[in-house]
C-alpha positions in Angstrom: -90.3 -45.2 68.7 -87.8 -42.3 68.8 -85.6 -43.8 66.1 -87.8 -42.8 63.2 -87.9 -39.1 63.9 -84.1 -39.0 64.4 -83.6 -40.7 61.0 -85.8 -38.2 59.3 -83.9 -35.3 60.9 -80.6 -36.7 59.8 -81.8 -37.2 56.3 -83.2 -33.7 56.2 -79.9 -32.4 57.5 -77.9 -34.2 54.9 -80.3 -33.1 52.2 -80.1 -29.5 53.4 -76.3 -29.6 53.3 -76.4 -31.1 49.8 -78.8 -28.5 48.5 -76.8 -25.7 50.2 -73.6 -27.0 48.5 -75.3 -27.1 45.1 -76.5 -23.6 45.7 -73.0 -22.4 46.6 -71.6 -24.1 43.5 -74.3 -22.6 41.4 -73.7 -19.1 42.7 -69.9 -19.5 42.2 -70.4 -20.7 38.7 -72.6 -17.8 37.9 -70.1 -15.5 39.5 -67.2 -17.0 37.5 -69.1 -16.9 34.2 -70.7 -13.5 34.5 -68.6 -11.4 36.8 -65.0 -12.9 36.8 -64.9 -14.0 33.2 -62.2 -11.5 32.2 -60.0 -12.3 35.2 -60.1 -16.1 34.5 -59.4 -15.6 30.9 -56.3 -13.5 31.7 -55.2 -16.2 34.2 -55.6 -18.9 31.5 -53.7 -16.8 29.0 -50.9 -16.1 31.5 -50.3 -19.9 31.7 -50.5 -20.6 28.0 -49.7 -17.2 26.4 -46.2 -17.0 24.9 -44.3 -14.5 22.8 -42.7 -16.2 19.8 -40.4 -14.9 17.1 -41.6 -14.3 13.5 -38.7 -15.0 11.2 -37.9 -12.5 8.5 -37.2 -13.6 4.9 -33.6 -12.7 3.8 -33.4 -10.7 0.5 -32.7 -12.5 -2.8 -29.4 -12.0 -4.7 -30.0 -11.6 -8.5 -27.7 -11.4 -11.5 -27.8 -8.3 -13.8 -30.6 -10.0 -15.8 -32.8 -10.8 -12.9 -31.7 -14.5 -12.7 -31.7 -16.0 -9.2 -28.3 -16.5 -7.5 -29.3 -16.9 -3.9 -32.7 -17.3 -2.1 -33.8 -18.3 1.4 -36.3 -21.2 1.5 -38.4 -22.2 4.5 -37.3 -25.3 6.4 -38.0 -26.7 9.9 -35.7 -27.4 12.8 -36.4 -29.7 15.8 -36.0 -28.6 19.4 -36.8 -30.2 22.7 -37.8 -29.5 26.2 -35.3 -31.9 27.9 -37.4 -32.5 31.0 -40.5 -33.3 29.0 -38.7 -35.5 26.5 -37.0 -37.6 29.2 -40.5 -38.4 30.5 -41.0 -40.6 27.5 -38.2 -42.9 26.5 -40.2 -44.1 23.5 -40.4 -40.6 22.2 -36.7 -40.1 22.4 -36.0 -43.4 20.6 -38.5 -42.6 17.8 -37.2 -39.0 17.4 -33.6 -40.3 17.1 -34.7 -42.8 14.4 -36.5 -40.1 12.4 -33.6 -37.6 12.6 -30.9 -40.2 11.9 -29.3 -39.8 15.3 -28.1 -42.4 17.8 -30.7 -42.8 20.6 -27.9 -43.2 23.2 -26.3 -39.9 22.1 -29.6 -38.0 22.2 -30.5 -39.3 25.6 -27.1 -38.2 26.9 -27.6 -34.8 25.4 -31.0 -34.4 27.0 -29.7 -35.5 30.4 -26.9 -33.0 30.3 -29.4 -30.1 29.5 -32.3 -31.3 31.5 -32.5 -28.1 33.5 -33.1 -26.1 30.3 -36.4 -25.5 28.6 -35.1 -25.2 25.1 -32.5 -27.3 23.2 -31.9 -27.6 19.5 -31.9 -31.3 18.5 -31.3 -30.9 14.7 -31.4 -27.9 12.4 -32.8 -27.7 8.9 -34.3 -31.2 8.6 -35.6 -32.6 5.3 -39.2 -32.4 4.2 -39.6 -36.2 4.8 -38.3 -35.8 8.3 -40.6 -32.9 8.9 -43.6 -34.9 7.9 -42.7 -37.8 10.1 -42.1 -35.5 13.1 -45.5 -33.9 12.6 -47.2 -37.3 12.5 -45.2 -38.7 15.4 -46.7 -36.6 18.1 -43.6 -37.1 20.2 -43.6 -35.8 23.8 -41.2 -33.0 24.4 -40.1 -32.6 20.8 -41.2 -29.6 18.7 -40.8 -28.1 15.2 -39.6 -24.5 14.6 -39.8 -22.8 11.2 -36.6 -21.2 9.9 -34.9 -20.3 6.6 -32.1 -22.0 4.7 -30.1 -20.3 2.0 -30.0 -22.0 -1.4 -27.6 -21.2 -4.3 -28.9 -22.4 -7.7 -25.5 -21.9 -9.4 -23.7 -23.8 -6.7 -19.8 -23.7 -7.1 -19.9 -21.5 -10.2 -20.6 -18.3 -8.2 -19.7 -19.4 -4.7 -16.7 -17.2 -4.3 -18.7 -14.1 -5.4 -21.8 -14.8 -3.3 -20.1 -16.4 -0.3 -22.6 -18.1 2.1 -24.6 -17.7 5.3 -24.5 -19.4 8.6 -27.2 -21.9 9.8 -29.0 -18.8 11.2 -29.0 -17.2 7.7 -26.4 -14.6 8.6 -23.8 -13.7 6.0 -20.3 -15.2 6.6 -18.4 -14.7 3.3 -18.5 -12.7 0.0 -21.5 -10.6 -1.0 -23.6 -12.3 1.7 -21.3 -10.7 4.3 -20.5 -7.5 2.6 -24.2 -6.6 2.2 -25.5 -8.2 5.4 -27.3 -5.1 6.6 -29.1 -4.8 3.2 -30.0 -8.5 2.8 -30.9 -9.4 6.3 -34.4 -8.9 7.6 -35.4 -8.0 11.1 -37.4 -10.7 12.9 -40.8 -9.8 14.3 -42.6 -11.1 17.4 -46.2 -12.1 18.2 -48.2 -13.3 21.1 -49.7 -16.8 20.7 -51.6 -19.3 22.9 -50.1 -22.8 23.1 -51.7 -26.0 24.3 -50.1 -28.5 26.8 -48.1 -30.0 23.9 -46.6 -26.6 23.1 -48.5 -26.3 19.8 -49.8 -22.9 18.7 -53.5 -23.0 18.8 -54.3 -19.3 18.4 -52.5 -16.1 17.3 -53.4 -13.3 19.8 -51.6 -10.2 18.4 -48.5 -9.0 16.6 -46.0 -7.4 18.9 -43.6 -6.3 16.2 -44.0 -7.0 12.5 -40.9 -8.5 10.7 -39.0 -6.4 8.3 -38.1 -8.4 5.1 -34.6 -8.2 3.7 -34.1 -6.3 0.5 -33.1 -7.9 -2.8 -29.7 -7.2 -4.3 -28.9 -7.1 -8.0 -25.3 -7.8 -8.9 -23.3 -6.8 -12.0 -22.5 -10.4 -12.6 -24.0 -12.0 -15.7 -24.8 -15.6 -14.8 -24.2 -16.8 -18.4 -20.8 -15.3 -18.6 -20.0 -16.5 -15.1 -20.8 -20.1 -16.1 -18.8 -19.8 -19.3 -15.7 -18.4 -17.5 -15.9 -21.0 -14.8 -16.2 -23.9 -17.3 -13.2 -22.8 -19.3 -11.1 -21.9 -16.3 -11.7 -25.2 -14.6 -10.9 -27.1 -17.8 -7.5 -25.4 -18.0 -6.9 -25.9 -14.3 -7.3 -29.6 -14.7 -5.4 -29.8 -18.0 -2.4 -28.0 -16.7 -2.5 -29.6 -13.2 -2.4 -26.1 -11.7 -2.5 -25.2 -8.0 -5.3 -22.6 -8.6 -6.7 -20.3 -11.3 -8.7 -17.1 -11.4 -10.4 -14.9 -14.0 -12.1 -11.5 -13.9 -14.1 -9.8 -16.7 -15.0 -6.1 -16.5 -17.3 -4.0 -18.7 -15.1 -1.0 -19.7 -18.1 1.3 -20.2 -19.6 0.9 -16.8 -16.8 -0.6 -14.6 -19.1 -3.5 -13.7 -17.7 -6.9 -13.0 -19.5 -9.3 -15.4 -17.7 -12.4 -14.2 -15.3 -13.4 -11.3 -14.4 -17.1 -11.0 -11.8 -19.2 -9.1 -10.9 -22.8 -9.0 -10.8 -24.9 -6.9 -14.2 -23.9 -5.8 -16.8 -25.3 -3.4 -20.6 -25.9 -3.3 -22.2 -23.5 -0.8 -25.2 -25.8 -0.6 -23.2 -28.5 0.9 -19.9 -27.4 2.5 -19.1 -30.4 4.7 -16.8 -32.0 2.1 -14.7 -28.9 1.4 -11.7 -27.4 3.1 -11.8 -23.8 4.4 -9.0 -22.9 2.0 -11.4 -23.2 -0.9 -13.6 -20.5 0.5 -11.1 -17.8 -0.4 -12.0 -15.5 -3.3 -8.5 -15.5 -4.8 -9.3 -12.9 -7.4 -9.5 -10.3 -4.6 -7.5 -11.7 -1.7 -4.4 -13.2 -3.3 -1.6 -10.9 -4.6 1.1 -11.7 -7.2 3.8 -9.9 -9.1 2.2 -8.9 -12.5 5.3 -9.4 -14.6 5.2 -8.5 -18.3 1.6 -7.4 -18.1 3.0 -4.1 -16.8 5.2 -3.4 -19.9 2.3 -1.7 -21.9 2.2 1.0 -19.2 6.0 1.6 -19.4 5.7 1.9 -23.2 2.7 4.2 -22.9 4.6 6.4 -20.5 7.6 6.5 -22.8 5.4 7.4 -25.8 3.5 10.0 -23.9 6.7 11.6 -22.7 7.7 12.3 -26.3 11.1 10.7 -25.6 10.1 7.8 -27.8 8.0 7.1 -30.9 6.7 3.7 -32.0 9.7 3.3 -34.4 12.5 4.4 -31.9 15.1 1.6 -31.8 16.4 0.1 -28.6 19.4 -2.2 -28.8 18.8 -5.3 -26.6 22.0 -7.0 -27.7 23.2 -9.5 -26.4 19.9 -10.4 -24.7 21.2 -9.5 -21.2 21.6 -6.3 -19.2 23.7 -5.9 -16.1 22.1 -3.8 -13.3 24.3 -3.7 -10.2 25.0 -7.3 -9.3 21.8 -8.6 -11.1 21.5 -9.6 -14.7 18.3 -8.8 -16.6 17.6 -11.5 -19.3 15.4 -12.0 -22.4 14.5 -15.5 -23.5 17.0 -14.9 -26.4 19.0 -12.2 -28.0 16.5 -10.1 -30.0 19.1 -7.5 -31.1 17.9 -4.0 -32.0 14.1 -3.6 -31.4 11.7 -0.8 -32.1 9.4 0.3 -29.2 6.6 -1.7 -30.9 8.8 -4.8 -31.0 9.7 -4.4 -27.3 6.1 -5.3 -26.6 5.7 -7.8 -29.4 8.7 -9.8 -28.2 8.1 -9.0 -24.5 11.7 -7.9 -24.1 12.8 -7.3 -20.5 16.0 -5.6 -21.6 14.1 -3.2 -23.8 11.6 -2.4 -21.1 14.4 -1.7 -18.6 16.3 0.5 -20.9 13.2 2.5 -21.6 12.4 2.8 -17.9 15.9 4.1 -17.1 15.2 7.1 -19.3 11.9 7.8 -17.4 12.1 9.6 -14.0 11.3 7.2 -11.1 8.5 9.5 -9.9 6.8 9.5 -13.3 6.8 5.7 -13.4 5.5 5.5 -9.8 2.8 8.0 -10.6 1.7 6.0 -13.6 1.4 2.8 -11.5 -0.5 4.7 -8.8 -2.9 6.0 -11.5 -3.8 2.6 -12.7 -4.4 1.5 -9.1 -1.3 -0.6 -8.1 -1.2 -0.8 -4.3 -4.8 0.6 -3.9 -8.0 -1.1 -3.0 -10.6 -1.4 -5.8 -13.3 -0.7 -3.2 -15.2 -3.6 -4.5 -16.7 -4.1 -1.1 -15.4 -7.6 -0.7 -14.4 -8.6 2.8 -10.6 -9.3 3.0 -9.8 -7.6 -0.2 -6.0 -7.1 -0.6 -4.5 -3.8 -1.6 -1.3 -5.1 -3.1 2.0 -3.3 -2.7 3.9 -0.5 -4.5 7.1 0.8 -2.8 7.6 4.6 -2.8 9.9 5.8 -5.6 12.0 7.6 -3.1 13.1 4.3 -1.7 13.9 2.6 -5.0 17.3 1.3 -5.7 18.5 1.0 -9.3 17.6 -2.6 -9.4 14.1 -1.9 -8.2 13.8 0.8 -10.8 14.7 -1.9 -13.3 12.4 -4.6 -12.1 9.5 -2.2 -11.9 9.7 -2.0 -15.8 8.7 -5.7 -16.2 6.3 -6.1 -13.2 8.5 -7.4 -10.4 8.9 -5.7 -7.0 5.2 -4.8 -6.8 2.1 -6.9 -6.1 -1.6 -6.8 -7.1 -4.7 -8.9 -7.4 -6.4 -10.2 -10.5 -9.2 -7.7 -10.0 -6.7 -4.8 -9.7 -5.0 -5.9 -12.9 -8.3 -6.0 -14.7 -9.1 -2.5 -13.4 -5.6 -1.3 -14.6 -6.3 -2.5 -18.1 -9.5 -0.5 -18.3 -7.3 2.6 -18.6 -5.8 1.1 -21.8 -9.3 0.2 -23.1 -10.8 3.7 -22.7 -9.5 7.2 -22.7 -6.5 6.7 -20.3 -8.5 6.7 -17.1 -9.2 3.6 -15.1 -12.7 2.5 -14.4 -14.2 2.5 -10.9 -15.1 -1.1 -10.1 -18.6 -2.2 -9.1 -20.1 -5.5 -8.1 -23.6 -4.1 -8.3 -25.5 -3.4 -11.5 -25.2 0.2 -12.7 -27.5 2.1 -14.9 -25.5 3.8 -17.7 -21.8 4.5 -17.9 -19.3 4.6 -15.1 -20.3 7.7 -13.0 -16.8 8.0 -11.4 -14.4 7.7 -14.4 -13.9 11.4 -14.6 -12.7 11.5 -11.0 -9.9 9.0 -11.8 -6.4 10.2 -12.4 -5.3 10.2 -16.1 -2.6 7.7 -17.0 -1.7 8.8 -20.5 -3.3 10.7 -23.3 -6.1 9.2 -25.4 -3.8 9.3 -28.5 -1.1 7.3 -26.7 -3.7 4.8 -25.5 -4.7 4.2 -29.1 -1.1 3.7 -30.1 -0.5 1.2 -27.3 -3.7 -0.7 -28.2 -2.5 -1.0 -31.7 0.7 -2.5 -30.6 -1.2 -4.9 -28.2 -3.4 -5.8 -31.2 -0.2 -6.9 -33.0 0.9 -8.9 -29.9 -2.2 -11.1 -30.4 -1.6 -11.4 -34.1 0.9 -13.7 -35.8 3.7 -11.4 -34.8 3.5 -11.5 -31.0 3.5 -13.8 -28.0 -0.3 -13.7 -27.5 -1.4 -15.3 -30.8 -3.4 -18.0 -29.0 -5.6 -15.3 -27.5 -7.2 -14.5 -30.9 -11.0 -14.6 -31.2 -12.4 -15.3 -34.7 -14.2 -12.3 -36.0 -12.8 -9.8 -33.5 -9.6 -7.9 -33.0 -8.0 -8.5 -29.6 -5.4 -6.4 -27.8 -3.5 -7.9 -24.9 -0.3 -8.9 -23.2 1.0 -12.2 -21.9 2.8 -12.6 -18.5 4.9 -15.4 -17.1 6.1 -14.8 -13.6 8.4 -16.8 -11.4 7.1 -17.0 -7.9 9.1 -15.5 -5.0 10.3 -17.7 -2.2 12.1 -16.1 0.8 15.0 -14.1 -0.5 14.8 -15.4 -4.1 12.6 -17.0 -6.7 11.6 -20.6 -7.1 11.1 -22.7 -10.2 7.3 -22.2 -10.0 5.4 -19.9 -12.3 2.2 -17.9 -12.8 0.9 -17.8 -16.3 -1.3 -14.7 -17.2 -3.0 -13.0 -20.0 -4.6 -9.6 -19.7 -6.4 -8.1 -22.7 -9.5 -6.4 -24.2 -11.9 -6.8 -27.1 -12.9 -5.6 -29.6 -9.5 -3.8 -29.9 -11.0 -1.1 -32.2 -13.4 0.0 -29.5 -12.9 -2.1 -26.4 -16.0 -3.1 -24.5 -14.6 -5.9 -22.3 -11.4 -6.4 -20.3 -10.5 -9.9 -19.2 -7.6 -11.2 -17.0 -6.8 -14.9 -16.8 -4.3 -16.2 -14.2 -3.2 -19.9 -13.9 -1.2 -20.4 -10.7 1.6 -23.0 -10.9 0.8 -25.0 -14.0 2.8 -28.2 -13.7 1.7 -30.3 -16.7 3.6 -29.2 -19.8 4.1 -25.6 -20.8 3.9 -22.8 -18.2 4.2 -19.6 -20.4 1.3 -17.2 -20.3 1.0 -17.3 -24.1 0.5 -21.1 -24.0 -1.5 -21.6 -20.8 -3.6 -18.5 -20.1 -4.1 -17.0 -23.6 -6.2 -19.9 -25.0 -8.5 -19.6 -21.9 -8.8 -15.9 -22.6 -9.8 -16.7 -26.2 -12.6 -19.1 -25.3 -14.0 -16.9 -22.5 -13.8 -13.7 -24.5 -15.1 -15.2 -27.7 -18.1 -16.8 -26.0 -18.9 -13.6 -24.1 -18.8 -11.3 -27.2 -21.3 -13.6 -28.8 -23.5 -13.8 -25.7 -23.6 -10.0 -25.4 -24.3 -9.6 -29.2 -21.2 -7.3 -29.6 -20.6 -6.8 -33.3 -17.5 -8.3 -34.9 -14.9 -5.8 -36.0 -12.3 -8.0 -37.8 -13.4 -7.7 -41.4 -10.3 -9.5 -42.7 -11.6 -12.8 -41.3 -14.6 -12.7 -43.6 -12.3 -12.7 -46.7 -9.3 -14.8 -45.4 -10.5 -18.4 -44.9 -7.0 -19.6 -44.2 -6.6 -17.4 -41.1 -10.1 -18.1 -40.0 -9.4 -21.9 -40.1 -6.2 -21.3 -38.2 -8.0 -19.3 -35.5 -10.5 -22.1 -35.0 -7.8 -24.6 -34.8 -5.9 -22.6 -32.2 
């Protein structure tokens, strides 16, 4: 009889506890939703809120006409949380398959770094790999957006532009020289990530990224391609060790083209040796040889000791200086000053130099920039070498007359020749586009008078005509003034049987607009003289550039002399 009331009491007690529990839960839910909402939201964000980097776009590099030379394009990289990734063997295997990695190697790498929360698996993956990774939903593997540098002109401009690291930081060339200008500053933002580490909401920007600034170079992409094509053809034809060419606008001092071979593709550098990265036009020095003779003649004419018709006896084709013998390729006999350049006589140049005070010759070489940086801004630019005149022995005084005993780069030689192409003052070199004429020319030291410059140009014009050593440098429709150079390479205490073939010149000779220097290092197939090896390359590059830039022809004789015109085309 007492069991029924006890059962009802127990049931009432249980029901009361149940109702009380529901009430507590209801009150707590109301409290959380209405009163502690902000606290809970902050707690949730604290567990899923992250600060991530906002990559900044690197500035573009453009040629003088606005054509693209370098641009950063968005790509993705794969990273992993090793501890998470090791929790799914299948995810590791599939990730390795997508990324063309060995699963065994990837597993080993993850095991070694399992105490870290971030590990790059593969940088800059392809678009196809990106899509497969996105669709794979692999545990512990994530995508991160980055930028990769792309160079449309590939090996044609690689030595000028240089390249960037995998983190888009400049390592060589213009990319390194103007890193502060081109590089952006990454930003940062707060985001909410889910349990798979995917961003589900942008919360706020902590720091906005600063985009890199674009850079416009003085280089003309059309001229650059032309110069590279012709230089590479000569490099292959003559089985040379290397070759370089630099073209400068005489009015502005801008470098329109700077090329070297062998080259490399900055878009894919794995197959290339580090030695090919060097911009030889600004880092490698050489003895300029006979390309210095025009400055000796200019100094002699400017000193009034000589006129163009003054005769210098070079008989018998040799000249003893101390224990050394200066030689010409043959006995030219008596030569006028004009003919010393036309025949490229070492003996004639030395005899002229001996009548010029050492200090005057040294000052002339300093004025054209021998032994001084061009301040082009290129990393690793060589300054060359010019010994003080106070330390010259008689033999050094002699060798200075025909370009031995000093050293310079191709860019320095091109700058030196701008003094002969203008009013006697060298140009200030610029790799960036300038508006208007060279703003620094008036600050440069004067080499010789404008009148003497015109005399020397006239002689150099004849050097390129039928009379001189540079006839293969002729350009149909234009007058050309220039000088050949053939230099034996130094080795230890003497010179070896290896040569550098050069041609330095300008066009149109009547009013020079362009200066071009071509250097072929160690030609080993056939001829090695500058007039045979470098001059034809000069002709093709200069001729093509004059037409590209719409510079008016100045050689009227070619319009009325079909025989010479056909000979020029044949050469």
